[in-house]
Structure formats: structure tokens, C-alpha cells
C-alpha positions as CSV (number, residue, x, y, z in Angstrom):
1,M,-30.4,12.8,-23.8
2,D,-29.5,13.6,-20.2
3,D,-32.7,14.1,-18.3
4,S,-31.0,16.8,-16.2
5,S,-29.9,19.0,-19.1
6,W,-31.6,22.4,-19.5
7,E,-32.6,21.4,-23.1
8,F,-34.7,18.5,-21.7
9,V,-36.3,20.7,-19.1
10,F,-37.0,23.4,-21.6
11,M,-38.6,21.0,-24.0
12,E,-40.7,19.5,-21.3
13,D,-42.0,23.1,-20.5
14,V,-42.7,23.6,-24.2
15,Q,-44.5,20.3,-24.5
16,G,-46.5,21.0,-21.4
17,H,-47.6,24.4,-22.7
18,I,-48.7,23.0,-26.1
19,E,-50.6,20.2,-24.4
20,E,-52.4,22.6,-22.1
21,H,-52.9,25.6,-24.5
22,G,-52.2,24.3,-28.0
23,V,-50.0,26.7,-30.0
24,S,-52.0,29.6,-28.7
25,G,-49.7,32.0,-26.9
26,I,-46.5,30.1,-27.9
27,E,-44.7,33.2,-29.0
28,E,-45.2,34.9,-25.6
29,F,-44.2,31.7,-23.9
30,F,-40.9,31.6,-25.8
31,K,-40.3,35.3,-25.2
32,T,-40.8,34.8,-21.5
33,K,-38.7,31.7,-21.3
34,L,-35.8,33.1,-23.4
35,G,-35.8,36.4,-21.5
36,R,-35.3,34.7,-18.1
37,W,-31.5,35.0,-18.4
38,K,-31.9,38.7,-17.6
39,D,-33.2,37.8,-14.1
40,V,-30.4,35.6,-13.1
41,E,-28.2,37.1,-10.3
42,I,-24.5,36.3,-10.5
43,N,-21.7,37.2,-8.2
44,I,-18.3,38.1,-9.6
45,G,-15.0,38.6,-7.7
46,I,-12.4,40.9,-9.2
47,T,-8.9,40.7,-7.8
48,G,-5.6,42.2,-8.7
49,N,-2.7,44.5,-7.6
50,S,-3.2,48.1,-6.8
51,G,-3.5,50.4,-9.9
52,V,-4.2,47.7,-12.5
53,G,-7.7,48.9,-13.5
54,K,-10.1,46.8,-11.3
55,S,-12.4,49.8,-10.7
56,S,-12.2,50.8,-14.4
57,F,-13.1,47.3,-15.4
58,I,-16.1,47.2,-13.1
59,N,-17.3,50.6,-14.2
60,A,-17.0,49.5,-17.9
61,I,-19.1,46.3,-17.5
62,R,-21.7,48.1,-15.4
63,G,-22.2,50.7,-18.2
């Protein structure tokens, strides 16, 4: 396994939690770790000719 892969890092975190706390709190640990994707900031550029729906697309993905 590649030591830089996210799976390896995640499993190291899980192992560290279990070694420190046992399985106590493991459910909350997983919920926190798996929910972190919601906090990742991304930047997206939208390009295109005039009148092709760029603003409509942006409004649709923003909800």
C-alpha cells in the first residue's frame, strides 16, 4: 500500500484512536472523519460564450 494514500492515513488515524481510547467513541470518530468532506473548500471556474447558461448552471448547483 502506498504510504501517502488517504486510505493509509485514515487507517493510521483509526488505529491511533483505538490504541488510545479502545473502541469507546469509535462511532463518533467515524462520523467526524467521514463528515469532513463537507468542510473542504473548492474553487470552480465556469467558462463559456454569452447566453449559454453559465449563471443558470451556477444557480442550480448552489441550490
